[in-house]
N, CA, C and O atoms as a GROMACS GRO file, in nm:
protein
  352
    1MET      N    1  12.789  10.786  13.583
    1MET     CA    2  12.756  10.692  13.689
    1MET      C    3  12.858  10.706  13.801
    1MET      O    4  12.979  10.713  13.776
    2LYS      N    5  12.812  10.708  13.923
    2LYS     CA    6  12.902  10.712  14.038
    2LYS      C    7  12.975  10.578  14.047
    2LYS      O    8  12.914  10.474  14.024
    3PRO      N    9  13.106  10.578  14.080
    3PRO     CA   10  13.182  10.453  14.079
    3PRO      C   11  13.128  10.348  14.175
    3PRO      O   12  13.139  10.229  14.148
    4GLU      N   13  13.071  10.390  14.286
    4GLU     CA   14  13.017  10.293  14.381
    4GLU      C   15  12.895  10.218  14.327
    4GLU      O   16  12.854  10.117  14.384
    5ASN      N   17  12.838  10.267  14.217
    5ASN     CA   18  12.724  10.199  14.155
    5ASN      C   19  12.767  10.100  14.047
    5ASN      O   20  12.682  10.032  13.988
    6ALA      N   21  12.896  10.092  14.020
    6ALA     CA   22  12.948   9.994  13.922
    6ALA      C   23  12.985   9.868  13.999
    6ALA      O   24  13.094   9.859  14.056
    7ASN      N   25  12.896   9.772  14.000
    7ASN     CA   26  12.914   9.650  14.078
    7ASN      C   27  12.889   9.525  13.994
    7ASN      O   28  12.787   9.458  14.011
    8PRO      N   29  12.982   9.493  13.903
    8PRO     CA   30  12.963   9.372  13.824
    8PRO      C   31  12.976   9.247  13.910
    8PRO      O   32  13.033   9.252  14.019
    9ASN      N   33  12.924   9.137  13.861
    9ASN     CA   34  12.929   9.012  13.937
    9ASN      C   35  13.071   8.959  13.955
    9ASN      O   36  13.098   8.886  14.051
   10ASN      N   37  13.163   8.994  13.865
   10ASN     CA   38  13.296   8.934  13.871
   10ASN      C   39  13.399   9.017  13.948
   10ASN      O   40  13.514   8.975  13.959
   11PHE      N   41  13.360   9.132  14.001
   11PHE     CA   42  13.453   9.214  14.080
   11PHE      C   43  13.378   9.276  14.197
   11PHE      O   44  13.287   9.357  14.178
   12LYS      N   45  13.415   9.237  14.316
   12LYS     CA   46  13.352   9.288  14.437
   12LYS      C   47  13.438   9.401  14.495
   12LYS      O   48  13.544   9.376  14.552
   13VAL      N   49  13.393   9.523  14.480
   13VAL     CA   50  13.468   9.640  14.526
   13VAL      C   51  13.470   9.642  14.679
   13VAL      O   52  13.365   9.635  14.744
   14SER      N   53  13.590   9.651  14.735
   14SER     CA   54  13.602   9.667  14.881
   14SER      C   55  13.624   9.813  14.918
   14SER      O   56  13.585   9.858  15.026
   15LYS      N   57  13.688   9.890  14.824
   15LYS     CA   58  13.712  10.030  14.853
   15LYS      C   59  13.743  10.106  14.725
   15LYS      O   60  13.822  10.061  14.642
   16ILE      N   61  13.680  10.221  14.709
   16ILE     CA   62  13.716  10.314  14.602
   16ILE      C   63  13.834  10.394  14.659
   16ILE      O   64  13.816  10.468  14.756
   17ILE      N   65  13.952  10.380  14.601
   17ILE     CA   66  14.070  10.442  14.661
   17ILE      C   67  14.106  10.576  14.599
   17ILE      O   68  14.181  10.653  14.657
   18TYR      N   69  14.054  10.603  14.480
   18TYR     CA   70  14.082  10.731  14.417
   18TYR      C   71  13.973  10.764  14.316
   18TYR      O   72  13.931  10.677  14.240
   19THR      N   73  13.929  10.887  14.317
   19THR     CA   74  13.840  10.941  14.214
   19THR      C   75  13.888  11.081  14.182
   19THR      O   76  13.918  11.160  14.273
   20THR      N   77  13.896  11.113  14.053
   20THR     CA   78  13.938  11.248  14.015
   20THR      C   79  13.841  11.351  14.072
   20THR      O   80  13.726  11.319  14.100
   21PRO      N   81  13.887  11.474  14.091
   21PRO     CA   82  13.799  11.578  14.146
   21PRO      C   83  13.668  11.596  14.069
   21PRO      O   84  13.565  11.627  14.129
   22ASP      N   85  13.671  11.576  13.938
   22ASP     CA   86  13.547  11.591  13.860
   22ASP      C   87  13.465  11.463  13.854
   22ASP      O   88  13.357  11.460  13.795
   23GLY      N   89  13.516  11.355  13.916
   23GLY     CA   90  13.442  11.229  13.922
   23GLY      C   91  13.447  11.143  13.798
   23GLY      O   92  13.379  11.042  13.790
   24SER      N   93  13.527  11.182  13.700
   24SER     CA   94  13.526  11.111  13.572
   24SER      C   95  13.604  10.981  13.569
   24SER      O   96  13.583  10.899  13.479
   25PHE      N   97  13.695  10.959  13.664
   25PHE     CA   98  13.783  10.842  13.663
   25PHE      C   99  13.803  10.793  13.806
   25PHE      O  100  13.816  10.873  13.898
   26SER      N  101  13.804  10.659  13.824
   26SER     CA  102  13.824  10.603  13.958
   26SER      C  103  13.915  10.481  13.955
   26SER      O  104  13.926  10.412  13.854
   27ILE      N  105  13.980  10.458  14.068
   27ILE     CA  106  14.058  10.337  14.093
   27ILE      C  107  13.999  10.272  14.217
   27ILE      O  108  13.969  10.340  14.315
   28ALA      N  109  13.982  10.140  14.212
   28ALA     CA  110  13.923  10.067  14.324
   28ALA      C  111  14.009   9.947  14.360
   28ALA      O  112  14.089   9.899  14.279
   29LYS      N  113  13.990   9.900  14.480
   29LYS     CA  114  14.051   9.776  14.527
   29LYS      C  115  13.935   9.680  14.551
   29LYS      O  116  13.830   9.720  14.602
   30GLY      N  117  13.954   9.554  14.515
   30GLY     CA  118  13.849   9.457  14.538
   30GLY      C  119  13.892   9.317  14.504
   30GLY      O  120  14.008   9.291  14.473
   31GLU      N  121  13.797   9.226  14.509
   31GLU     CA  122  13.824   9.085  14.482
   31GLU      C  123  13.771   9.045  14.346
   31GLU      O  124  13.652   9.061  14.317
   32TRP      N  125  13.860   8.994  14.263
   32TRP     CA  126  13.824   8.940  14.133
   32TRP      C  127  13.774   8.798  14.158
   32TRP      O  128  13.852   8.713  14.200
   33THR      N  129  13.648   8.772  14.134
   33THR     CA  130  13.588   8.645  14.175
   33THR      C  131  13.640   8.524  14.099
   33THR      O  132  13.626   8.411  14.147
   34GLU      N  133  13.699   8.544  13.980
   34GLU     CA  134  13.749   8.430  13.903
   34GLU      C  135  13.865   8.360  13.972
   34GLU      O  136  13.881   8.239  13.956
   35ASP      N  137  13.946   8.433  14.048
   35ASP     CA  138  14.057   8.370  14.119
   35ASP      C  139  14.060   8.407  14.267
   35ASP      O  140  14.153   8.369  14.339
   36GLU      N  141  13.960   8.480  14.313
   36GLU     CA  142  13.944   8.519  14.453
   36GLU      C  143  14.066   8.593  14.507
   36GLU      O  144  14.100   8.580  14.624
   37MET      N  145  14.132   8.672  14.420
   37MET     CA  146  14.248   8.750  14.462
   37MET      C  147  14.211   8.898  14.466
   37MET      O  148  14.131   8.945  14.385
   38ASN      N  149  14.272   8.969  14.561
   38ASN     CA  150  14.251   9.113  14.567
   38ASN      C  151  14.332   9.180  14.457
   38ASN      O  152  14.448   9.147  14.434
   39ARG      N  153  14.267   9.274  14.389
   39ARG     CA  154  14.329   9.341  14.277
   39ARG      C  155  14.288   9.487  14.275
   39ARG      O  156  14.194   9.529  14.342
   40PHE      N  157  14.362   9.564  14.196
   40PHE     CA  158  14.323   9.700  14.166
   40PHE      C  159  14.252   9.699  14.031
   40PHE      O  160  14.282   9.617  13.944
   41ALA      N  161  14.160   9.790  14.016
   41ALA     CA  162  14.087   9.804  13.890
   41ALA      C  163  14.056   9.952  13.870
   41ALA      O  164  14.061  10.030  13.964
   42MET      N  165  14.025   9.988  13.747
   42MET     CA  166  13.994  10.128  13.718
   42MET      C  167  13.882  10.137  13.616
   42MET      O  168  13.849  10.040  13.549
   43ARG      N  169  13.826  10.257  13.605
   43ARG     CA  170  13.720  10.281  13.507
   43ARG      C  171  13.702  10.430  13.485
   43ARG      O  172  13.731  10.512  13.572
   44TRP      N  173  13.653  10.463  13.366
   44TRP     CA  174  13.606  10.598  13.336
   44TRP      C  175  13.459  10.598  13.373
   44TRP      O  176  13.383  10.516  13.322
   45ASN      N  177  13.417  10.688  13.459
   45ASN     CA  178  13.282  10.685  13.514
   45ASN      C  179  13.175  10.746  13.425
   45ASN      O  180  13.056  10.722  13.447
   46GLY      N  181  13.214  10.823  13.327
   46GLY     CA  182  13.113  10.893  13.248
   46GLY      C  183  13.055  11.006  13.330
   46GLY      O  184  13.123  11.061  13.417
   47ASP      N  185  12.933  11.042  13.305
   47ASP     CA  186  12.865  11.150  13.378
   47ASP      C  187  12.818  11.096  13.512
   47ASP      O  188  12.726  11.014  13.518
   48ILE      N  189  12.880  11.140  13.621
   48ILE     CA  190  12.846  11.085  13.753
   48ILE      C  191  12.708  11.128  13.802
   48ILE      O  192  12.658  11.074  13.901
   49ASN      N  193  12.647  11.222  13.734
   49ASN     CA  194  12.512  11.265  13.771
   49ASN      C  195  12.404  11.197  13.687
   49ASN      O  196  12.287  11.232  13.696
   50ASN      N  197  12.445  11.102  13.604
   50ASN     CA  198  12.353  11.034  13.513
   50ASN      C  199  12.377  10.884  13.519
   50ASN      O  200  12.472  10.835  13.459
   51ASP      N  201  12.292  10.811  13.592
   51ASP     CA  202  12.309  10.665  13.604
   51ASP      C  203  12.288  10.592  13.472
   51ASP      O  204  12.323  10.475  13.461
   52ASN      N  205  12.231  10.660  13.372
   52ASN     CA  206  12.217  10.597  13.240
   52ASN      C  207  12.349  10.597  13.163
   52ASN      O  208  12.365  10.520  13.068
   53ASP      N  209  12.443  10.683  13.203
   53ASP     CA  210  12.576  10.686  13.141
   53ASP      C  211  12.662  10.585  13.217
   53ASP      O  212  12.706  10.613  13.328
   54LYS      N  213  12.685  10.469  13.159
   54LYS     CA  214  12.754  10.359  13.227
   54LYS      C  215  12.905  10.375  13.229
   54LYS      O  216  12.974  10.294  13.293
   55GLY      N  217  12.960  10.476  13.163
   55GLY     CA  218  13.104  10.495  13.162
   55GLY      C  219  13.172  10.387  13.079
   55GLY      O  220  13.110  10.322  12.995
   56TYR      N  221  13.303  10.369  13.105
   56TYR     CA  222  13.382  10.271  13.030
   56TYR      C  223  13.481  10.204  13.124
   56TYR      O  224  13.547  10.274  13.200
   57PRO      N  225  13.494  10.075  13.124
   57PRO     CA  226  13.426   9.984  13.032
   57PRO      C  227  13.284   9.950  13.078
   57PRO      O  228  13.248   9.962  13.196
   58SER      N  229  13.207   9.907  12.982
   58SER     CA  230  13.076   9.849  13.009
   58SER      C  231  13.052   9.740  12.905
   58SER      O  232  13.099   9.748  12.792
   59VAL      N  233  12.978   9.638  12.946
   59VAL     CA  234  12.948   9.525  12.859
   59VAL      C  235  12.797   9.505  12.858
   59VAL      O  236  12.736   9.485  12.963
   60PHE      N  237  12.738   9.510  12.741
   60PHE     CA  238  12.592   9.496  12.727
   60PHE      C  239  12.519   9.589  12.823
   60PHE      O  240  12.424   9.549  12.891
   61ASP      N  241  12.566   9.715  12.829
   61ASP     CA  242  12.506   9.820  12.910
   61ASP      C  243  12.523   9.796  13.060
   61ASP      O  244  12.450   9.856  13.140
   62ASN      N  245  12.618   9.710  13.100
   62ASN     CA  246  12.648   9.687  13.241
   62ASN      C  247  12.785   9.748  13.272
   62ASN      O  248  12.883   9.714  13.206
   63PRO      N  249  12.794   9.836  13.372
   63PRO     CA  250  12.922   9.897  13.406
   63PRO      C  251  13.020   9.793  13.459
   63PRO      O  252  12.982   9.704  13.535
   64MET      N  253  13.146   9.805  13.419
   64MET     CA  254  13.250   9.710  13.458
   64MET      C  255  13.370   9.785  13.513
   64MET      O  256  13.377   9.908  13.504
   65TRP      N  257  13.464   9.711  13.568
   65TRP     CA  258  13.595   9.762  13.610
   65TRP      C  259  13.700   9.691  13.527
   65TRP      O  260  13.690   9.572  13.500
   66PHE      N  261  13.804   9.766  13.486
   66PHE     CA  262  13.915   9.710  13.412
   66PHE      C  263  14.020   9.664  13.514
   66PHE      O  264  14.075   9.744  13.589
   67GLN      N  265  14.045   9.534  13.514
   67GLN     CA  266  14.140   9.474  13.608
   67GLN      C  267  14.284   9.509  13.570
   67GLN      O  268  14.323   9.490  13.454
   68LEU      N  269  14.360   9.559  13.665
   68LEU     CA  270  14.502   9.586  13.642
   68LEU      C  271  14.583   9.460  13.670
   68LEU      O  272  14.542   9.378  13.752
   69PRO      N  273  14.697   9.443  13.604
   69PRO     CA  274  14.776   9.321  13.623
   69PRO      C  275  14.814   9.300  13.769
   69PRO      O  276  14.856   9.392  13.838
   70TYR      N  277  14.798   9.178  13.815
   70TYR     CA  278  14.827   9.142  13.954
   70TYR      C  279  14.974   9.171  13.987
   70TYR      O  280  15.006   9.205  14.101
   71ASP      N  281  15.062   9.157  13.890
   71ASP     CA  282  15.206   9.174  13.911
   71ASP      C  283  15.244   9.315  13.956
   71ASP      O  284  15.351   9.333  14.014
   72ILE      N  285  15.160   9.413  13.932
   72ILE     CA  286  15.195   9.550  13.972
   72ILE      C  287  15.120   9.595  14.097
   72ILE      O  288  15.123   9.714  14.131
   73LYS      N  289  15.056   9.503  14.166
   73LYS     CA  290  14.977   9.540  14.284
   73LYS      C  291  15.063   9.603  14.394
   73LYS      O  292  15.020   9.699  14.458
   74ASP      N  293  15.184   9.551  14.416
   74ASP     CA  294  15.270   9.607  14.521
   74ASP      C  295  15.315   9.748  14.485
   74ASP      O  296  15.321   9.835  14.572
   75LEU      N  297  15.347   9.771  14.360
   75LEU     CA  298  15.386   9.904  14.314
   75LEU      C  299  15.271  10.003  14.336
   75LEU      O  300  15.291  10.111  14.390
   76LEU      N  301  15.152   9.965  14.292
   76LEU     CA  302  15.036  10.053  14.308
   76LEU      C  303  15.006  10.079  14.455
   76LEU      O  304  14.977  10.192  14.494
   77ALA      N  305  15.011   9.974  14.536
   77ALA     CA  306  14.983   9.990  14.679
   77ALA      C  307  15.084  10.086  14.743
   77ALA      O  308  15.046  10.168  14.826
   78SER      N  309  15.210  10.075  14.704
   78SER     CA  310  15.313  10.162  14.758
   78SER      C  311  15.290  10.307  14.716
   78SER      O  312  15.302  10.398  14.798
   79LEU      N  313  15.258  10.329  14.590
   79LEU     CA  314  15.231  10.465  14.543
   79LEU      C  315  15.112  10.526  14.614
   79LEU      O  316  15.114  10.644  14.651
   80ILE      N  317  15.008  10.447  14.633
   80ILE     CA  318  14.888  10.498  14.698
   80ILE      C  319  14.916  10.526  14.845
   80ILE      O  320  14.876  10.630  14.898
   81GLU      N  321  14.985  10.433  14.911
   81GLU     CA  322  15.015  10.449  15.054
   81GLU      C  323  15.101  10.571  15.079
   81GLU      O  324  15.080  10.644  15.176
   82ASN      N  325  15.199  10.595  14.993
   82ASN     CA  326  15.291  10.706  15.011
   82ASN      C  327  15.243  10.835  14.946
   82ASN      O  328  15.306  10.939  14.962
   83SER      N  329  15.132  10.828  14.874
   83SER     CA  330  15.079  10.943  14.801
   83SER      C  331  15.190  11.015  14.725
   83SER      O  332  15.200  11.138  14.726
   84ALA      N  333  15.272  10.935  14.661
   84ALA     CA  334  15.388  10.990  14.591
   84ALA      C  335  15.345  11.063  14.464
   84ALA      O  336  15.288  11.002  14.374
   85PRO      N  337  15.372  11.193  14.457
   85PRO     CA  338  15.340  11.264  14.333
   85PRO      C  339  15.432  11.215  14.221
   85PRO      O  340  15.548  11.182  14.245
   86MET      N  341  15.381  11.210  14.102
   86MET     CA  342  15.459  11.161  13.990
   86MET      C  343  15.457  11.266  13.880
   86MET      O  344  15.353  11.322  13.848
   87THR      N  345  15.572  11.291  13.824
   87THR     CA  346  15.584  11.381  13.711
   87THR      C  347  15.600  11.299  13.586
   87THR      O  348  15.685  11.210  13.579
   88ILE      N  349  15.520  11.329  13.487
   88ILE     CA  350  15.529  11.256  13.359
   88ILE      C  351  15.582  11.350  13.254
   88ILE      O  352  15.598  11.310  13.138
   0.00000   0.00000   0.00000
C-alpha cells in the first residue's frame, strides 16, 4: 500500500517526509487527533503496488501509523532538517 493511502481516523497526515527507495517504509508528520498535537509516525508499507497489502501496523484490516513519542519530536525534526547521515 502506498503510504499516502494510509489515512486512519486518528492520525491526519500533513506530509510524508521520508520513504525508502523501495517504498517499503515511511515516516510522516501529522496531527494525532486524540490530543491535537503534531507528531511523527512511521509504518511498514508492505507491497506498495498492492492496496490489499495493508502493511504494518494495521488494525482490523485498516492501515495505521505508529506514533513516535512526542518527547523526541525536536530530535527527529533536527535530523530531518539537517539530513544528518547516521552511522550505526
